[in-house]
C-alpha positions as CSV (number, residue, x, y, z in Angstrom):
1,M,115.1,8.1,50.5
2,I,116.8,11.4,51.1
3,G,117.0,14.3,48.8
4,G,115.3,15.5,45.6
5,V,111.9,17.0,44.8
6,L,108.6,15.0,45.3
7,D,105.7,15.5,42.9
8,A,103.4,17.9,44.7
9,D,100.4,16.6,42.6
10,S,100.7,13.1,44.0
11,S,97.8,12.4,46.4
12,S,100.1,10.4,48.6
13,A,103.0,12.8,48.5
14,A,102.3,14.5,51.8
15,D,101.8,11.2,53.6
16,R,105.1,9.8,52.4
17,V,107.3,12.8,53.2
18,V,109.3,12.0,56.4
19,Y,111.3,15.2,56.8
20,H,111.8,18.5,55.1
21,Y,115.4,19.6,55.6
22,S,115.1,23.4,55.3
23,R,116.9,25.0,58.3
24,S,120.5,24.4,57.4
25,L,120.2,21.9,54.5
26,H,117.9,21.7,51.5
27,G,116.0,18.5,50.7
28,F,113.6,16.0,52.2
29,A,113.3,12.4,53.2
30,A,110.4,10.3,51.8
31,R,109.2,6.7,51.3
32,L,109.5,5.9,47.6
33,T,109.3,2.8,45.5
34,D,112.3,1.8,43.3
35,D,110.4,3.0,40.2
36,E,109.6,6.4,41.9
37,K,113.1,6.8,43.0
38,N,114.4,6.2,39.4
39,R,111.9,8.7,37.9
40,L,112.8,11.2,40.6
41,A,116.5,10.9,39.9
42,G,115.9,12.0,36.3
43,M,114.1,15.2,37.2
44,D,115.7,18.6,36.9
45,G,116.7,20.1,40.2
46,V,117.3,16.8,41.9
47,L,120.9,16.8,43.1
48,S,121.1,13.4,44.7
49,I,119.1,10.5,46.2
50,H,120.4,8.6,49.2
51,E,119.1,5.2,50.3
52,K,118.3,4.8,53.9
53,V,121.2,3.6,56.0
54,V,121.1,2.4,59.6
55,Y,123.9,3.5,61.9
56,W,124.6,2.2,65.4
57,P,126.0,3.6,68.6
58,Q,129.7,2.6,69.0
59,T,129.8,1.7,72.3
60,T,136.0,9.6,86.2
61,R,139.4,8.7,85.9
62,S,139.7,9.6,82.3
63,W,139.8,13.4,82.6
64,D,142.3,13.2,85.5
65,F,144.4,11.0,83.2
66,L,144.3,13.6,80.5
67,G,145.4,16.3,82.9
68,V,142.2,18.4,82.8
69,P,141.9,20.2,86.2
70,R,138.8,20.2,88.3
71,H,138.5,23.9,87.9
72,N,136.1,26.1,89.9
73,D,137.4,29.4,88.6
74,P,134.4,31.6,88.0
75,T,136.0,33.2,84.9
76,R,136.8,29.8,83.4
77,L,133.2,28.6,84.1
78,K,131.8,31.8,82.5
79,F,133.6,31.0,79.2
80,E,132.2,27.5,79.3
81,N,128.7,28.8,79.9
82,D,128.7,30.1,76.3
83,V,129.6,26.8,74.7
84,I,126.7,24.6,73.5
85,I,127.3,20.9,72.7
86,G,124.8,19.1,70.5
87,M,124.6,15.3,71.4
88,V,123.3,13.2,68.5
89,D,122.6,10.0,70.3
90,S,120.0,8.0,72.2
91,G,118.6,10.8,74.3
92,I,119.3,11.7,77.9
93,W,118.2,11.0,81.5
94,P,117.8,14.5,82.9
95,G,117.4,13.3,86.5
96,S,121.1,12.5,86.8
97,E,123.1,14.7,89.1
98,S,125.5,15.1,86.2
99,F,123.0,17.4,84.5
100,S,122.2,19.7,87.4
101,D,122.0,23.3,86.4
102,E,122.8,24.7,89.8
103,G,124.6,28.0,89.5
104,L,124.3,28.2,85.7
105,P,122.8,31.3,84.2
106,P,120.1,31.3,81.4
107,P,121.2,29.9,78.0
108,P,123.4,32.2,75.8
109,A,121.5,34.6,73.5
110,K,122.8,32.7,70.4
111,W,120.7,29.7,71.3
112,K,117.8,29.3,68.9
113,G,116.7,25.8,69.8
114,V,113.7,24.4,71.6
115,C,112.7,21.6,74.0
116,S,110.2,19.1,72.8
117,K,106.7,19.5,74.2
118,N,107.0,16.0,75.7
119,F,110.2,16.8,77.5
120,T,109.6,18.9,80.6
121,S,113.1,18.6,82.1
122,C,115.0,21.3,80.2
123,N,116.9,23.6,82.5
124,N,120.0,25.8,82.3
125,K,122.2,22.7,81.6
126,I,120.0,20.8,79.2
127,I,118.8,23.7,77.1
128,G,117.4,21.8,74.1
129,A,115.8,18.4,73.4
130,R,114.4,16.9,70.3
131,S,113.6,13.4,69.0
132,Y,113.4,11.9,65.5
133,Y,112.0,8.6,64.4
134,G,111.0,8.1,60.8
135,G,109.5,11.6,60.6
136,N,107.8,11.4,64.0
137,T,109.2,14.2,66.2
138,T,106.8,13.7,69.1
139,L,108.4,10.7,70.8
140,S,110.1,10.9,74.2
141,V,113.7,12.2,74.4
142,L,114.3,10.2,77.5
143,D,117.2,7.7,77.2
144,R,116.0,4.1,77.5
145,E,119.4,2.6,76.6
146,G,122.0,4.6,78.6
147,H,124.3,5.3,75.7
148,G,123.3,9.0,75.2
149,T,123.3,9.7,78.9
150,H,126.8,8.2,79.2
151,T,128.2,10.2,76.3
152,A,126.6,13.5,77.3
153,S,128.0,13.3,80.9
154,T,131.4,12.3,79.6
155,A,131.6,15.4,77.5
156,A,130.0,18.0,79.8
157,G,128.7,16.4,83.0
158,R,128.8,18.4,86.2
159,A,131.2,17.2,88.9
160,V,129.6,14.5,91.0
161,A,131.6,13.3,94.0
162,G,131.4,9.7,95.2
163,A,130.2,8.3,91.8
164,S,130.9,4.6,91.2
165,L,129.5,1.4,89.9
166,G,128.6,-0.6,93.0
167,G,131.7,0.7,94.7
168,L,133.9,0.0,91.7
169,A,136.0,2.7,90.1
170,G,134.8,5.3,92.6
171,G,135.7,9.0,92.4
172,T,134.4,12.2,91.0
173,A,132.5,11.8,87.7
174,R,132.8,14.9,85.5
175,G,133.0,16.2,81.9
176,A,135.7,18.3,80.4
177,V,133.5,21.4,80.4
178,P,131.0,21.0,83.3
179,A,129.5,24.4,82.7
180,A,128.8,23.9,79.0
181,R,125.2,23.6,77.8
182,L,123.8,20.4,76.3
183,A,121.3,20.2,73.4
184,I,120.0,16.7,72.9
185,Y,119.0,15.2,69.5
186,K,117.6,11.7,70.0
187,V,118.1,9.6,66.8
188,C,118.9,6.2,68.2
189,W,116.3,3.6,69.2
190,E,116.1,-0.2,69.6
191,D,116.4,-0.7,65.9
192,G,119.4,1.6,65.4
193,C,119.9,5.2,64.2
194,S,118.4,5.9,60.8
195,S,120.2,8.1,58.3
196,E,117.1,10.4,57.6
197,D,116.8,11.0,61.4
198,I,120.5,11.8,61.7
199,L,120.3,14.3,58.9
200,A,117.3,16.0,60.4
201,A,119.2,16.2,63.7
202,F,122.2,17.8,62.0
203,D,119.9,20.2,60.2
204,D,118.3,21.4,63.5
205,A,121.5,21.4,65.5
206,I,123.2,23.7,63.1
207,A,120.3,26.2,63.0
208,D,119.8,25.9,66.7
209,G,123.3,27.4,67.3
210,V,125.4,24.6,68.7
211,D,129.2,25.0,68.8
212,V,130.1,21.3,68.7
213,I,128.3,18.2,67.5
214,S,129.1,14.9,69.0
215,A,128.0,11.8,67.1
216,S,129.1,8.5,68.6
217,L,127.5,6.6,65.7
218,G,128.8,4.7,62.7
219,S,128.0,2.3,59.9
220,V,129.6,-1.0,59.4
221,F,132.1,0.3,56.8
222,A,133.3,3.6,55.4
223,Q,131.1,5.0,52.6
224,D,131.8,7.5,49.9
225,Y,131.5,11.0,51.3
226,A,128.5,12.0,49.2
227,A,126.7,8.7,50.1
228,D,127.4,9.0,53.8
229,T,124.7,10.9,55.7
230,M,127.0,11.6,58.6
231,A,129.6,13.1,56.3
232,V,127.0,15.2,54.4
233,G,125.5,16.5,57.7
234,A,129.0,17.2,59.1
235,F,130.0,19.1,55.9
236,H,127.1,21.5,56.4
237,A,127.9,21.9,60.1
238,V,131.6,22.6,59.5
239,R,130.8,25.2,56.8
240,R,128.9,27.1,59.5
241,G,131.7,26.9,62.0
242,V,130.5,23.9,64.0
243,V,133.1,21.4,65.2
244,V,132.1,17.8,64.5
245,S,133.5,14.9,66.6
246,V,132.7,11.3,65.6
247,S,133.7,7.8,66.7
248,A,136.1,5.8,64.6
249,G,134.3,2.4,65.0
250,N,134.6,-0.8,67.0
251,S,135.8,-3.2,64.3
252,G,139.4,-3.3,65.2
253,P,142.1,-4.5,64.9
254,M,141.1,-5.2,61.2
255,L,142.9,-2.8,58.9
256,G,140.7,-0.4,56.9
257,S,137.8,-0.8,59.4
258,V,137.5,2.9,60.4
259,S,134.0,3.9,59.4
260,N,133.9,7.7,59.9
261,V,136.5,9.1,57.5
262,A,135.5,12.5,56.2
263,P,138.3,14.9,56.6
264,W,135.9,17.6,57.9
265,T,135.2,15.4,61.0
266,I,137.4,14.5,63.9
267,S,137.5,10.7,63.9
268,V,138.3,9.3,67.4
269,A,140.0,6.0,68.3
270,A,139.6,4.4,71.8
271,T,142.6,4.3,74.1
272,H,143.2,3.0,77.6
273,T,143.7,5.1,80.8
274,D,146.0,4.1,83.6
275,R,143.2,2.3,85.3
276,R,142.2,-1.2,84.4
277,I,139.3,-3.3,85.7
278,I,139.9,-7.0,86.3
279,S,138.0,-9.9,87.8
280,E,139.6,-12.7,89.7
281,L,138.8,-16.4,90.2
282,V,140.2,-18.5,93.0
283,L,140.3,-22.3,92.3
284,G,139.9,-24.9,95.0
285,N,143.6,-25.6,94.9
286,G,144.4,-22.0,95.7
287,R,145.4,-20.9,92.2
288,R,144.3,-17.4,91.3
289,V,143.3,-16.6,87.8
290,V,142.9,-13.0,86.6
291,G,140.2,-12.4,83.9
292,S,138.3,-9.5,82.4
293,A,134.7,-8.7,83.3
294,I,132.8,-6.2,85.4
295,T,131.5,-8.4,88.3
296,V,129.5,-6.2,90.7
297,F,126.9,-8.6,92.2
298,P,125.8,-9.2,95.8
299,N,127.1,-12.3,97.6
300,L,130.2,-12.7,95.5
301,G,133.3,-14.3,97.2
302,K,131.7,-17.6,98.2
303,P,133.0,-20.9,96.9
304,S,130.8,-22.6,94.2
305,L,130.9,-26.0,92.6
306,L,132.6,-25.9,89.2
307,M,130.6,-27.8,86.5
308,D,131.0,-28.5,82.8
309,P,127.6,-28.5,81.0
310,G,129.1,-29.3,77.6
311,G,128.1,-25.9,76.2
312,C,126.3,-22.7,77.2
313,D,124.0,-21.7,74.4
314,H,120.1,-21.7,74.6
315,E,119.7,-25.1,73.2
316,Q,122.3,-26.8,75.3
317,L,121.0,-25.3,78.6
318,D,117.3,-25.4,77.9
319,G,115.5,-26.9,80.9
320,K,118.6,-27.7,82.8
321,R,119.3,-26.7,86.4
322,Y,122.8,-25.9,87.8
323,K,121.8,-24.0,91.0
324,G,124.8,-23.0,93.0
325,A,127.4,-23.9,90.3
326,V,129.8,-21.9,88.2
327,L,129.8,-23.3,84.6
328,L,132.8,-23.9,82.4
329,C,131.4,-22.6,79.1
330,G,134.4,-22.8,76.7
331,M,135.0,-20.3,73.9
332,A,132.9,-17.1,74.1
333,I,130.9,-17.7,70.9
334,G,127.2,-18.4,71.0
335,I,127.1,-18.3,74.8
336,S,124.0,-16.8,76.3
337,S,124.3,-15.2,79.7
338,E,120.4,-15.2,79.8
339,A,120.3,-18.9,79.3
340,I,122.9,-19.4,82.0
341,G,121.0,-17.3,84.4
342,L,117.8,-19.4,83.9
343,T,119.7,-22.5,85.1
344,G,120.2,-20.9,88.5
345,A,124.0,-21.0,88.1
346,D,126.1,-18.8,90.2
347,G,128.2,-17.7,87.2
348,A,130.3,-18.8,84.2
349,I,133.8,-18.9,82.9
350,V,134.5,-18.4,79.2
351,Y,137.7,-18.0,77.3
352,M,138.6,-15.6,74.5
353,F,140.6,-17.0,71.6
354,G,143.8,-15.1,70.8
355,D,144.0,-11.4,71.9
356,E,140.5,-10.3,71.0
357,N,139.2,-7.8,73.6
358,K,141.6,-9.1,76.2
359,D,142.0,-5.5,77.4
360,T,138.4,-4.6,77.9
361,A,136.0,-5.5,80.7
362,F,132.3,-6.0,79.9
363,S,129.2,-6.4,82.1
364,F,127.0,-9.5,81.9
365,S,123.7,-10.4,83.5
366,I,125.4,-13.1,85.6
367,P,128.9,-13.2,87.2
368,A,130.8,-14.2,84.1
369,V,134.5,-14.0,83.8
370,I,136.5,-14.0,80.5
371,V,140.0,-15.5,80.6
372,M,142.6,-16.1,78.0
373,E,142.7,-19.6,76.4
374,K,145.9,-20.5,78.3
375,E,144.3,-19.7,81.7
376,F,141.2,-21.7,80.7
377,D,143.4,-24.7,80.0
378,H,144.8,-24.4,83.6
379,I,141.2,-24.3,84.9
380,I,140.3,-27.4,82.9
381,D,143.4,-29.2,84.3
382,Y,142.3,-28.4,87.8
383,Y,138.7,-29.5,87.0
384,N,139.9,-32.9,85.7
385,S,142.2,-33.4,88.7
386,T,139.5,-33.6,91.4
387,S,136.1,-35.1,92.0
388,H,134.8,-32.0,93.7
389,P,136.2,-28.9,91.9
390,M,135.4,-25.6,93.5
391,V,135.8,-22.0,92.4
392,T,135.2,-18.5,93.9
393,V,134.3,-15.6,91.7
394,K,135.4,-12.3,93.3
395,K,134.2,-8.8,92.8
396,S,136.0,-6.8,90.2
397,V,138.7,-4.4,91.3
398,T,140.8,-1.7,89.6
399,V,144.5,-2.0,89.1
400,K,147.2,0.3,87.7
401,N,147.7,0.1,83.9
402,A,151.3,1.1,83.4
403,A,151.1,0.6,79.6
404,A,148.6,3.5,79.1
405,P,148.0,5.2,76.8
406,S,147.6,2.3,74.3
407,V,145.0,1.6,71.7
408,A,142.1,-0.7,72.5
409,E,142.0,-3.9,70.5
410,F,138.4,-3.2,69.4
411,S,139.2,0.3,68.1
412,S,138.8,0.5,64.3
413,R,142.0,0.9,62.3
414,G,142.9,2.8,59.2
415,P,143.7,3.3,56.5
416,N,140.8,5.5,55.1
417,R,139.4,3.3,52.4
418,V,137.6,6.2,50.7
419,T,140.8,8.3,50.5
420,Y,144.0,6.5,51.3
421,G,145.8,9.9,51.3
422,V,143.9,11.2,54.4
423,L,145.0,9.6,57.7
424,K,142.2,8.2,59.8
425,P,141.5,7.9,62.7
426,D,142.6,11.4,63.6
427,I,143.3,11.1,67.3
428,G,142.9,8.8,70.3
429,A,141.0,9.4,73.6
430,P,140.0,7.3,76.6
431,G,137.4,4.7,75.5
432,V,137.9,1.7,77.8
433,D,136.2,1.1,81.1
434,I,134.7,4.6,81.3
435,L,132.5,5.5,84.3
436,A,129.7,8.0,83.4
437,A,126.0,8.7,84.1
438,W,123.4,6.1,83.2
439,T,119.7,5.8,82.9
440,P,117.5,3.9,85.3
441,E,115.4,2.8,82.3
442,A,118.2,0.4,81.3
443,T,119.8,-2.4,83.3
444,L,123.4,-2.4,84.2
445,S,124.4,-5.0,81.6
446,G,121.7,-4.1,79.0
447,S,120.1,-7.5,79.4
448,E,116.4,-7.7,80.0
449,V,116.9,-10.5,82.6
450,D,119.3,-8.3,84.6
451,S,117.4,-6.7,87.5
452,R,120.3,-4.4,88.5
453,R,120.0,-0.6,88.1
454,T,122.7,2.0,88.6
455,K,123.2,5.7,88.4
456,Y,126.7,5.4,86.9
457,N,127.9,2.6,84.6
458,I,131.2,1.5,83.1
459,I,131.2,0.8,79.4
460,S,133.7,0.8,76.6
461,G,133.8,1.7,72.9
462,T,134.9,4.5,70.5
463,S,131.5,5.9,71.5
464,M,133.1,6.6,74.8
465,A,136.3,8.1,73.2
466,C,134.3,10.5,71.0
467,P,132.8,12.6,73.8
468,H,136.2,13.0,75.3
469,V,137.3,14.8,72.1
470,T,134.0,16.5,72.0
471,G,134.7,17.9,75.5
472,A,138.2,18.8,74.6
473,A,137.0,20.6,71.4
474,A,134.4,22.5,73.6
475,Y,137.2,23.4,76.0
476,V,139.2,24.9,73.1
477,K,136.1,26.6,71.7
478,S,135.5,28.2,75.1
479,V,138.9,29.9,74.8
480,H,138.7,30.6,71.1
481,P,135.0,30.9,70.2
482,G,135.7,32.2,66.7
483,W,137.9,29.3,65.6
484,S,136.7,27.1,62.7
485,H,136.3,23.4,62.9
486,A,139.6,22.9,61.1
487,A,141.5,25.2,63.5
488,V,140.1,23.3,66.5
489,Q,140.9,20.0,64.9
490,S,144.4,21.1,64.2
491,A,144.9,22.4,67.8
492,L,143.8,19.0,69.1
493,M,145.9,16.9,66.7
494,T,149.2,18.9,66.7
495,T,149.3,19.0,70.5
496,A,148.4,15.3,71.1
497,T,150.7,13.1,73.0
498,P,152.7,10.9,70.6
499,M,152.1,7.1,71.0
500,G,153.7,4.2,69.3
501,S,155.3,1.6,71.5
502,G,153.8,-1.8,70.8
503,E,151.2,-0.6,68.3
504,P,151.9,-2.5,65.0
505,E,149.4,-0.3,63.0
506,A,151.0,2.9,64.5
507,E,149.2,6.0,63.2
508,L,146.6,3.9,61.5
509,A,145.5,3.0,65.1
510,Y,145.7,6.3,66.9
511,G,146.2,9.1,64.4
512,A,148.1,12.0,65.9
513,G,148.2,10.4,69.4
514,Q,146.4,10.8,72.7
515,V,144.4,14.0,73.0
516,D,145.8,16.6,75.4
517,P,143.1,19.2,76.1
518,M,145.3,21.5,78.2
519,R,148.0,21.9,75.5
520,A,145.3,22.3,72.8
521,R,144.1,25.6,74.2
522,Y,147.3,27.4,73.0
523,P,148.8,25.4,70.1
524,G,150.9,28.2,68.6
525,L,150.1,27.4,65.0
526,V,147.0,25.9,63.3
527,Y,146.4,24.3,60.0
528,D,143.1,26.0,59.0
529,A,140.8,25.1,56.1
530,T,137.6,26.5,54.6
531,E,134.7,25.1,52.7
532,D,136.5,25.9,49.4
533,D,139.5,23.8,50.6
534,Y,137.2,20.8,51.2
535,V,135.5,21.3,47.8
536,G,139.0,21.4,46.3
537,F,139.8,18.2,48.0
538,L,136.6,16.6,46.6
539,C,137.6,17.8,43.1
540,A,141.0,16.1,43.5
541,Q,139.2,13.0,44.7
542,G,137.5,13.0,41.3
543,Y,134.1,14.2,42.2
544,N,132.0,15.5,39.3
545,S,129.6,18.4,39.5
546,S,126.6,16.2,40.4
547,Q,128.5,14.6,43.3
548,L,129.7,18.0,44.5
549,A,126.2,19.4,44.3
550,A,125.0,16.4,46.4
551,M,127.6,17.2,49.1
552,T,127.5,21.0,49.1
553,G,123.9,21.8,48.3
554,R,125.1,24.1,45.5
555,S,123.6,23.8,42.0
556,A,125.5,21.5,39.6
557,S,126.8,24.5,37.6
558,A,128.0,26.3,40.7
559,A,129.7,23.2,42.0
560,A,131.8,22.5,38.9
561,C,135.5,22.0,39.6
562,S,138.1,24.3,38.2
563,A,141.0,22.9,36.1
564,E,143.4,23.8,38.9
565,A,141.3,21.9,41.5
566,R,141.1,18.9,39.1
567,A,144.9,18.8,38.7
568,G,145.4,18.9,42.5
569,A,146.0,15.9,44.8
570,V,144.1,14.9,47.9
571,G,147.2,15.3,49.9
572,D,147.1,19.1,49.1
573,L,144.3,19.5,51.7
574,N,145.7,21.6,54.5
575,Y,145.5,18.8,57.0
576,P,147.4,18.4,60.3
577,S,148.6,14.9,59.4
578,I,150.1,13.4,56.3
579,A,149.3,10.0,54.9
580,V,151.6,8.5,52.2
581,P,150.2,5.4,50.6
582,V,152.8,3.6,48.5
583,L,152.4,0.6,46.1
584,N,154.4,-1.9,48.1
585,Y,157.6,-2.6,50.1
586,G,160.8,-2.1,48.2
587,V,159.2,0.2,45.6
588,G,160.6,3.8,45.4
589,F,158.2,6.7,46.1
590,A,158.2,10.5,46.3
591,A,155.4,12.9,47.2
592,E,155.1,16.6,48.1
593,F,152.6,18.1,50.4
594,P,151.9,21.9,50.5
595,R,150.8,23.2,53.9
596,T,149.9,26.6,55.4
597,V,150.0,27.5,59.1
598,T,148.3,30.4,60.8
599,N,150.1,31.9,63.8
600,V,147.7,32.1,66.8
601,G,150.5,32.8,69.3
602,P,152.7,35.8,69.8
603,A,152.9,38.0,66.7
604,D,156.7,38.0,66.2
605,S,157.2,34.2,66.6
606,V,159.9,32.4,64.7
607,Y,159.4,28.6,64.2
608,R,161.9,26.1,63.1
609,A,161.2,22.6,61.7
610,T,162.6,19.4,63.2
611,V,162.1,16.1,61.3
612,T,162.0,12.6,62.8
613,T,162.0,9.6,60.5
614,V,163.2,6.0,60.1
615,P,165.6,4.3,57.6
616,G,164.1,4.2,54.1
617,V,162.0,7.3,54.5
618,D,163.4,10.8,53.8
619,V,161.5,13.9,54.9
620,A,162.5,17.4,53.8
621,V,160.8,20.7,54.8
622,T,161.1,23.8,52.7
623,P,161.6,26.4,54.1
624,D,162.5,25.0,57.5
625,E,162.1,28.4,59.2
626,L,158.9,30.5,59.5
627,A,159.2,34.1,60.8
628,F,155.8,35.7,61.6
629,S,155.0,39.3,62.3
630,A,152.0,41.4,63.1
631,G,151.3,41.7,59.4
632,T,152.2,38.1,58.5
633,K,150.0,35.6,60.2
634,K,150.0,32.9,57.5
635,L,153.0,31.2,56.0
636,S,153.4,28.3,53.7
637,F,155.9,25.5,53.3
638,K,156.2,22.1,51.6
639,V,156.9,18.7,53.0
640,R,158.6,16.2,50.6
641,V,158.5,12.5,51.6
642,S,160.5,10.1,49.5
643,G,162.5,6.8,49.7
644,T,161.8,3.1,49.7
645,L,159.6,1.6,52.3
646,L,161.4,-1.2,54.1
647,P,159.5,-4.1,55.8
648,A,160.0,-3.9,59.5
649,N,159.3,-6.6,62.1
650,G,155.9,-6.2,63.8
651,T,154.8,-3.0,61.9
652,L,152.9,-2.3,58.7
653,G,154.5,1.0,57.6
654,A,156.9,3.7,58.7
655,S,156.2,6.6,61.1
656,A,157.8,10.1,60.8
657,S,156.9,13.6,61.8
658,V,157.5,17.3,61.4
659,V,157.6,19.5,64.5
660,W,157.5,23.3,64.3
661,S,158.8,24.9,67.5
662,D,159.3,28.4,68.7
663,G,160.8,27.1,71.9
664,R,157.5,27.3,73.7
665,H,155.0,25.6,71.4
666,H,155.7,22.3,69.7
667,V,153.4,21.8,66.7
668,R,153.6,18.2,65.6
669,S,152.3,16.7,62.3
670,P,152.5,12.9,62.1
671,I,153.5,11.3,58.8
672,Y,152.7,7.7,58.0
673,V,153.9,5.8,55.0
674,F,152.2,2.4,54.3
675,P,151.7,-0.1,51.5
676,H,148.1,0.3,50.6
677,K,148.2,-2.9,48.5
678,H,148.3,-4.8,51.8
679,V,144.9,-3.4,52.9
680,M,142.9,-3.2,49.7
């Protein structure tokens, strides 16, 4: 349980308190029975009680693809020195070259954190390290899984030349802000990432003085904001000026599957870079078949006998030997690479039904190649055509991906099921086939029967996309240290590269588009928001004083909504994007969205609005010109979206946009109109 007040007279009270949240939040976590929970809920002063929730991690070339230079400018690095990124994840492996502190000065004076007594590897790069496990804060911060090491080096790793996975995807591994500092908050273990541990990590990170929090974690589905520990922790971080970046989730392409949806977080979708990893099979008849997998094993490239065992799960393979053969395993459901390995087989071929994860390469404990069903049928035809079928599994290679950037199939889609009127995910970033630092405590594939170890590994997920935006946010923060979370989020979203071609879910898949860190440094205008703006949003969402108190930490009386806030709409939040949920196709609609922009460019700038839209959707901006001056840094306007949504082949809704331009800056706000009835 999280929150409330425990009876101090109870003899077992002290033993059952897991955490006291007192540095940045106010509350505690404790083990309670249902009866105790119910009695506690009725006590004065108890704002809310949260059930424990388990979250999970949502699992080189990418920064080059995004156009971030490999800068060695001492002035640039000096600005980065002052930025601190808090990684809420599975720990870190400090021995990686990616976390060298060579040339870095001592931590900035604002840093108030510590290194755990059992972690002796803090330096001027890793300046803080804490662990949390059910109230135990003495466990090792070392990363046993690899996830935390990978995300930390993606965001802020030092440049390491010659990094690769067994020669695959070689190059210089680096983060966006290689001189930024890292503070590590280990909350993820073999049994997941517990909500009370996550909240304790947020509580400490805020008080420690981090500038950005990166949390590549998520639950199975979106939760109401006040019930979502990540959202509560992020709210308190944002109110203190900390930027919070989170992963969108790995449950795509199902609509409404995005799990981190609070408007005070940057929810990140996973996109492709222009580098794709493939694996190749050569059949005995000379036919070449391209599949997806990361096959970096010794002795690949030799012909093996192709055999059909009739299935590849534990039961079907138990006690059987297929030494020297590559197995035809059929559809990739219930297949065990560990069981295949125990047979002595040289590898396996499986097929993926439909388009699921066709664009992502995964590692296995054996040389396994995933092919599409049509290609598998060709392999079966060859197998049945000869008495001695042979196949050669080749080592994976990288090829050019001309379709990039595009959204990964697994990346969770919107809409935001908690608030249809807030577009989520917010933005896309590279999350497929990402090379980054790894821990020697974990195998290359994560399987216990895999004996391979590596310094750098390639994995995919919105977990990999999130630290790209974390790094980009830190990059912006290094230029504008006083900017709020909302200002940084706005800068990232309004300067993102528009996407769209071939994405049926459009903005519900990628939000504002692909992050562009270089343009985000100087956006021209920002859509800023304060704590009161978010509270007003919650009032429009229908929150009562008790729910507001649970979210904000204010007393119930202080958290009461004004009549004006109650009468508002969730779309009134000063957000960089606009979501327009309508009842259905063919039904007329009209909605108005007030917005305010702050000029962060030249004082006397004049911006004019340009609208792009599609048939059936009208967009009007009033006024359509904004003239700023030294004394006028904020100006307001309204966007009216109306019409009748028309069904279009291959797409769910309709995309539009408003772009404010002064000739140099182009501040783009995406608009997406969609029939929420189809995703309820």
